[in-house]
N, C-alpha and C positions, 0 to 999 in steps of 0.2 A: 504494500500500500504506500502511496506517496501523496504529498500535498503540493498543490500547484498555486503559485502566487503570481499575480500581475503587479508590476510596479511601474508607475509613471513618475519620473523624476526630472529635474532640471538638467542634470549632467551625469556623467559616468561615476563621479564620486558619490552622488546621491544614491544611485542604483547599487553600487558596490557596498557601501556602508549599510544601507537598509537590508540588502540581501543577507549579509552576515548577521546583523543584529536580530532580524526577524527570524532567521533560522534558529538561532540560539534560544529565542523565546518560544518558538513553536515546539522545538525539541523538549524544552522544560515543561510546557503546559500539556501538550498532546502526546509526547513520547514518540512522535513520528521522526524518523531519521532521514528518510528520502524526501527531499524537497526540491522542486523544480521551479524555474522562473520564466516568465514571459515579461520582457521589459521594453519600455519606450523612453527615450530621452527627448526632451524638447529643446535643449540648448537655449533655454530662457524660461519664461513663465509657463506654467502648466495649464493655465486657464483655458486656452484655446483648444486643448486636446482632451479635456475631461470627458466630454460626450463620446467622442470617437474611441477613446480608450476603453470605455465600458463595453462597447460592442467588440472591440479587439480582444479584450481579456476573456469575456464570457461567451461570445458567440463564434468568433473566428479562430480562437486559440484551440488547438487540438492536443490533448483534451482541454476542456474549458477550465479556467482558473477556479479555485475554491474561494479565493479572497483577492481583493485589489487593495494596494497600498498607494496612496498619493502623497508625494513628498514635495514640499515647497518651503524654501527659506523664508523667514519673516523679514529679512533685511532690516531688523530692528523695529518693524512696524507690526504690532499685534493685529491691526485691522486687516493686513494681508492674509493672515491665517484665517481669520473669521470669514473673509470674502471667499477664499478657496473652499473652506469647510462648508459654507452655505451653498456654493455651486455644486460641490460633489454631493451633498445631501439632497439637493433638488434633483440631480440626475438619477439618484438611487431612491427616489421617493416611494417607488413601488415595493421597497424592501425585498426585492427578488434576489439580490446578490449582496454578500457582506463586503464591507470596505472599512478602511482605516485611513485617516489623514495624519501625516506626520508634519509638524511645523517646527523644524529646528530654529532656535533663536540664537542668533542673528543669521548664521549659516550652518549647514550640517557639519562643516569642519570644526565648528566650536565644540561639538561633542568630543572630538579628538583631544582638544585642549582641556575639556572638563574632566577627562580621565587621562591625565598626562603621563601616568606611569606606563601605560601601554605604549604611548608614543615615544617616550624616552627610551624604553626598552627596545622597541623595534628599530628606532633610528640610532641606537647605540650612543646615546648621550651619557656622559659620565655623571652628570647631576640631574636633578629633576626640574631644573629651570630651563624652559624653552625660550629662545630669543624672540624678539620682534613683537612683544605683547601689545604694542600700540598699533599694529597693522590689522587690517580686515582679516577675519579668520581664514578665508579661502586663500588669499594672497600670502598670508603668513605661512600656512601649511605648505603651499607649493614652493615658497622660497626656502623653507627649512629642508624640505625633501631634496631640492636641487643642490643646496649647499652642503648638506650632510652626506648625501650619497654620491654626489658628483658623477652620476651616471645618467645621461639623458635617455638611455634605453629603458630605464625604470620609470614607469609612469606614476604620477601621484595617486591615481585611482587604485593602482595595484598596492601601493604602500598603505593607502587608507583601508583597504580590505584586510590587510595583515594586521593593522593596528586594531581594527574592529574585532578580529578574532581573539586578540589578547585582552580586550577591555574587561575590567571588573564591572559588571553591570550594577552592582550595589553602589559602588563609588560613583558611577555615572548618574544613577538615580538621585543620589544625594547632592551632586554638583550641578545637575541640569534639570530644571523644571520642565523644559520642553521634551527631553527624553523620558522623564518620568511620566508625562502625559501620554506620550506615544506608547510606552510599554503598558501602561494601565489600559488604554483603549484596545491595544492588540490583545492583551490578556483577556479582557472582557469579551471581545468578539469571538476569540478562540473557545472560551468556556461555553458560550452560547451555541457554537457550532459543534462542540464535542459530541453531543447526542446524535448529530446527523452524519458523523463520519464513520 
């Protein structure tokens, strides 16, 4: 038996981080080890692809997805999350398919800094202080990866996935209200689905 997730995200780092974190949560809640993904990246706002992604995940995907996850950065504006959540809820008004909306505050890369032990370990920092704290989280993460690894063949999204695998989710919950909300929402929807699986 396997679980199939559709993910709509702004870029490859969104997709990679959510794949790993959702897999860890699903394994813990449902005990399912085999998880497959159907993903779409928008290279910007997800707003314009919310409707088409529902069709893509649940009608065109073979097999159909069990769950859809929508990922949008807040860019420091909580209204952005509310607007996306409202649009997704409206598209799923018939309650036919389960979904979760993840709204990392400010950007998903902030979750990496909110659980910095995983980042410092993966990037082989000698201490737990990561540089460039005054930078935007995405730019900061990408700069640290480039400077620390000095290998342009290693993409930041690959490093982000490895960091997500190392993350202590309890630490992340304590340090990131936006991750805590995502984990709670995913946990709740999985519990409601458990009797149907």
